[in-house]
Backbone as numpy.savetxt, mean C-alpha at the origin, in Angstrom:
# Nx Ny Nz CAx CAy CAz Cx Cy Cz
53.03 -38.84 -17.47 52.70 -37.59 -16.87 51.98 -37.78 -15.58
52.38 -38.73 -14.86 51.83 -38.96 -13.51 52.88 -38.62 -12.51
52.57 -37.73 -11.55 53.64 -37.24 -10.64 53.10 -37.28 -9.27
53.59 -38.18 -8.45 53.29 -38.35 -7.05 51.82 -38.22 -6.70
50.94 -39.07 -7.34 49.51 -39.15 -6.99 48.66 -38.16 -7.76
49.23 -37.39 -8.59 48.34 -36.53 -9.43 48.77 -36.52 -10.84
47.77 -36.58 -11.68 48.05 -36.60 -13.11 48.17 -35.20 -13.69
49.17 -34.96 -14.47 49.40 -33.59 -15.00 48.40 -33.28 -16.10
47.75 -34.22 -16.66 46.81 -33.99 -17.74 45.40 -33.73 -17.12
45.19 -33.99 -15.89 43.88 -33.66 -15.25 43.79 -32.15 -15.01
42.59 -31.70 -15.18 42.32 -30.24 -14.94 42.47 -29.91 -13.51
42.50 -28.60 -13.20 42.67 -28.14 -11.82 41.46 -28.60 -11.01
41.70 -29.15 -9.82 40.61 -29.65 -8.98 40.32 -31.10 -9.22
40.96 -31.72 -10.14 40.80 -33.07 -10.53 42.03 -33.82 -10.27
41.91 -35.12 -10.02 43.14 -35.95 -9.77 42.81 -37.38 -10.15
43.82 -38.19 -10.16 43.64 -39.60 -10.45 44.69 -40.36 -9.66
44.37 -41.64 -9.40 45.38 -42.46 -8.70 46.04 -43.34 -9.69
45.63 -43.31 -10.92 46.26 -44.12 -11.97 47.06 -43.22 -12.86
47.72 -43.79 -13.77 48.56 -43.02 -14.74 47.72 -42.71 -16.01
46.49 -43.10 -16.03 45.65 -42.82 -17.17 44.89 -41.50 -17.06
45.07 -40.54 -17.99 44.44 -39.30 -17.89 42.92 -39.34 -18.12
42.42 -40.45 -18.63 40.95 -40.58 -18.86 40.23 -40.92 -17.58
40.93 -41.28 -16.59 40.29 -41.64 -15.34 40.37 -40.54 -14.26
40.45 -39.28 -14.68 40.52 -38.14 -13.74 39.14 -38.03 -13.04
39.21 -37.78 -11.73 38.01 -37.52 -11.02 38.24 -36.35 -10.09
37.13 -35.81 -9.58 37.19 -34.64 -8.77 37.87 -34.90 -7.44
38.83 -34.09 -7.09 39.56 -34.18 -5.86 38.57 -34.07 -4.68
38.71 -34.88 -3.62 37.80 -34.78 -2.49 37.63 -33.33 -1.87
38.73 -32.61 -1.78 38.67 -31.23 -1.30 37.80 -30.39 -2.22
37.95 -30.59 -3.53 37.15 -29.86 -4.48 35.69 -30.24 -4.38
35.40 -31.55 -4.15 34.05 -31.97 -3.95 33.42 -31.26 -2.77
34.16 -31.06 -1.71 33.64 -30.39 -0.54 33.40 -28.90 -0.83
34.29 -28.26 -1.58 34.06 -26.86 -1.91 32.86 -26.71 -2.81
32.73 -27.54 -3.86 31.63 -27.45 -4.79 30.29 -27.73 -4.02
30.34 -28.84 -3.27 29.10 -29.23 -2.50 28.69 -28.14 -1.53
29.65 -27.55 -0.82 29.37 -26.43 0.09 28.78 -25.24 -0.61
29.32 -24.91 -1.80 28.86 -23.79 -2.54 27.45 -24.00 -3.05
27.20 -25.16 -3.57 25.84 -25.50 -4.07 24.84 -25.44 -2.89
25.24 -26.07 -1.78 24.35 -26.10 -0.61 24.07 -24.66 -0.08
25.09 -23.85 -0.07 24.93 -22.44 0.33 23.95 -21.71 -0.59
24.10 -21.89 -1.91 23.22 -21.25 -2.89 21.82 -21.69 -2.73
21.59 -22.99 -2.53 20.26 -23.53 -2.33 19.66 -22.91 -1.06
20.42 -22.86 0.06 19.91 -22.33 1.29 19.56 -20.83 1.11
20.43 -20.12 0.47 20.17 -18.68 0.22 18.90 -18.47 -0.59
18.69 -19.30 -1.62 17.51 -19.22 -2.39 16.29 -19.50 -1.57
16.32 -20.55 -0.74 15.16 -20.94 0.08 14.87 -19.76 1.10
15.95 -19.22 1.74 15.71 -18.08 2.66 15.08 -16.93 1.94
15.58 -16.58 0.74 15.03 -15.50 -0.05 13.58 -15.77 -0.38
13.33 -16.98 -0.84 11.95 -17.39 -1.20 10.98 -17.24 0.00
11.39 -17.75 1.14 10.55 -17.70 2.35 10.36 -16.27 2.85
11.42 -15.45 2.83 11.26 -14.07 3.29 10.39 -13.32 2.31
10.53 -13.50 1.03 9.72 -12.82 0.07 8.31 -13.25 0.18
8.07 -14.53 0.39 6.67 -15.08 0.55 6.02 -14.44 1.80
6.78 -14.43 2.88 6.23 -13.85 4.14 5.92 -12.34 3.96
6.87 -11.65 3.31 6.65 -10.23 3.05 5.39 -10.00 2.21
5.20 -10.72 1.18 4.01 -10.58 0.37 2.72 -10.85 1.12
2.74 -11.93 2.02 1.58 -12.19 2.82 1.29 -11.01 3.75
2.34 -10.52 4.35 2.18 -9.39 5.30 1.64 -8.14 4.57
2.15 -7.86 3.40 1.70 -6.71 2.62 0.26 -6.95 2.24
-0.12 -8.08 1.94 -1.54 -8.38 1.56 -2.44 -8.10 2.81
-2.01 -8.57 3.93 -2.79 -8.35 5.15 -2.91 -6.85 5.45
-1.79 -6.12 5.38 -1.77 -4.71 5.64 -2.59 -3.95 4.63
-2.62 -4.33 3.35 -3.45 -3.71 2.32 -4.90 -3.92 2.65
-5.30 -5.13 3.03 -6.67 -5.48 3.36 -7.11 -4.68 4.58
-6.23 -4.52 5.58 -6.58 -3.78 6.74 -6.77 -2.30 6.38
-5.90 -1.79 5.56 -5.98 -0.37 5.15 -7.29 -0.14 4.31
-7.61 -1.07 3.49 -8.88 -0.92 2.69 -10.07 -0.96 3.64
-10.03 -1.86 4.66 -11.17 -1.96 5.61 -11.30 -0.64 6.39
-10.21 -0.07 6.86 -10.23 1.15 7.57 -10.75 2.27 6.70
-10.25 2.33 5.46 -10.69 3.40 4.54 -12.16 3.24 4.23
-12.68 2.02 4.08 -14.08 1.78 3.84 -14.91 2.18 5.05
-14.43 1.86 6.23 -15.14 2.25 7.48 -15.22 3.79 7.59
-14.08 4.44 7.30 -14.07 5.90 7.42 -14.99 6.56 6.37
-14.97 5.95 5.20 -15.90 6.48 4.16 -17.41 6.31 4.53
-17.66 5.15 5.06 -19.06 4.93 5.57 -19.47 5.88 6.67
-18.52 6.14 7.61 -18.78 7.14 8.63 -19.01 8.51 8.07
-18.12 8.87 7.15 -18.19 10.19 6.50 -19.53 10.38 5.78
-19.96 9.35 5.03 -21.17 9.49 4.32 -22.40 9.49 5.27
-22.27 8.75 6.39 -23.32 8.79 7.39 -23.41 10.15 8.01
-22.31 10.78 8.35 -22.27 12.11 8.94 -22.70 13.21 7.92
-22.44 12.88 6.67 -22.81 13.87 5.68 -24.34 13.95 5.52
-25.01 12.85 5.78 -26.46 12.85 5.69 -27.05 13.80 6.75
-26.47 13.80 7.91 -26.92 14.64 8.99 -25.79 15.58 9.42
-25.97 16.88 9.26 -24.95 17.82 9.55 -24.63 17.98 11.02
-25.47 17.54 11.91 -25.23 17.62 13.32 -25.73 18.87 13.90
-25.86 19.94 13.14 -26.46 21.20 13.64 -26.92 21.91 12.37
-27.99 22.77 12.48 -28.57 23.42 11.31 -27.58 24.47 10.75
-27.61 24.69 9.45 -26.81 25.67 8.79 -27.79 26.69 8.21
-27.48 27.94 8.46 -28.34 29.04 7.90 -27.80 29.43 6.55
-28.65 29.41 5.51 -28.25 29.72 4.14 -29.18 30.80 3.62
-28.64 31.58 2.69 -29.47 32.60 2.08 -29.27 32.48 0.55
-30.36 32.57 -0.18 -30.32 32.57 -1.63 -29.40 33.71 -2.13
-28.60 33.44 -3.10 -27.62 34.47 -3.61 -28.34 35.70 -4.20
-29.47 35.49 -4.88 -30.20 36.66 -5.43 -30.73 37.50 -4.27
-31.31 36.91 -3.26 -31.82 37.68 -2.12 -30.65 38.42 -1.45
-29.53 37.76 -1.27 -28.39 38.40 -0.65 -27.91 39.63 -1.46
-27.83 39.42 -2.75 -27.35 40.51 -3.62 -28.35 41.70 -3.55
-29.62 41.52 -3.40 -30.59 42.55 -3.34 -30.81 43.18 -1.97
-30.09 42.72 -0.93 -30.27 43.29 0.40 -29.79 44.75 0.40
-30.54 45.53 1.16 -30.13 46.87 1.39 -29.13 46.92 2.53
-28.35 48.01 2.63 -27.33 48.13 3.67 -27.98 47.98 5.09
-29.14 48.57 5.24 -29.80 48.48 6.58 -30.13 47.05 6.95
-30.50 46.24 5.92 -30.84 44.84 6.15 -29.54 44.06 6.47
-28.47 44.39 5.82 -27.19 43.74 6.07 -26.76 43.96 7.49
-26.97 45.22 7.98 -26.55 45.48 9.32 -27.33 44.82 10.43
-28.46 44.22 10.08 -29.22 43.53 11.09 -28.64 42.14 11.34
-27.65 41.75 10.54 -26.89 40.49 10.68 -27.85 39.33 10.70
-27.54 38.31 11.40 -28.29 37.11 11.36 -29.68 37.29 11.86
-29.83 37.90 12.98 -31.18 38.01 13.63 -32.18 38.70 12.72
-31.77 39.84 12.07 -32.68 40.58 11.21 -33.09 39.80 10.00
-32.14 39.05 9.40 -32.45 38.27 8.22 -33.22 37.04 8.59
-33.05 36.50 9.79 -33.86 35.37 10.23 -35.27 35.80 10.44
-35.45 37.00 11.10 -36.79 37.49 11.36 -37.48 37.96 10.07
-36.67 38.33 9.08 -37.23 38.70 7.80 -37.49 37.60 6.85
-37.36 36.34 7.36 -37.58 35.10 6.59 -36.72 35.06 5.33
-35.48 35.57 5.37 -34.59 35.50 4.25 -33.61 34.33 4.35
-33.58 33.68 5.52 -32.68 32.59 5.73 -33.45 31.20 5.61
-32.66 30.24 5.14 -33.20 28.90 5.04 -32.33 28.04 5.91
-32.87 27.24 6.78 -32.13 26.41 7.69 -32.15 24.98 7.19
-30.96 24.40 7.07 -30.85 23.04 6.58 -29.99 22.28 7.59
-30.34 21.00 7.82 -29.56 20.18 8.70 -29.27 18.79 8.17
-29.66 18.50 6.93 -29.42 17.24 6.28 -28.91 17.48 4.83
-28.28 16.51 4.32 -27.76 16.57 3.00 -28.95 16.82 1.98
-30.05 16.07 2.26 -31.20 16.19 1.35 -31.80 17.59 1.40
-31.92 18.20 2.56 -32.45 19.57 2.59 -31.49 20.54 1.91
-30.20 20.31 2.05 -29.26 21.15 1.39 -29.32 21.05 -0.11
-29.51 19.79 -0.63 -29.65 19.58 -2.08 -30.91 20.24 -2.61
-31.98 20.18 -1.80 -33.22 20.83 -2.15 -33.09 22.34 -2.25
-32.29 22.90 -1.30 -32.03 24.33 -1.35 -31.23 24.72 -2.58
-30.25 23.94 -2.92 -29.41 24.22 -4.16 -30.32 24.15 -5.42
-31.16 23.16 -5.48 -32.05 23.04 -6.65 -33.02 24.17 -6.76
-33.42 24.75 -5.65 -34.45 25.80 -5.64 -33.87 27.15 -6.11
-32.54 27.20 -6.17 -31.87 28.45 -6.67 -31.59 29.35 -5.51
């Protein structure tokens, strides 16, 4: 079963130069196809690995930058919260509820002059106002 340089008992892609079916070897063209396919798979895996690794590093850097910006903004917010930047006029709810209509009509100036307003400009003074009722 040897026919012009190929053994009929050899599987597809294999050949032999002898008439013995036990000496079948891979055809050189098949070796090139298999070698090329394996090389391509290895290269694709390496490219995927390197791209994924670079992506993860970039995401880590971006995450760290975002955390740093958020922390800086939070620090600025807390610092600004300690000092309101301008005084706020507040009135105790019970005093407000007991105001007469004539006192309400005096608006801010009348209530300021009547010592019914409390002025706060820091978080601490605001918290003291809240605790005092």
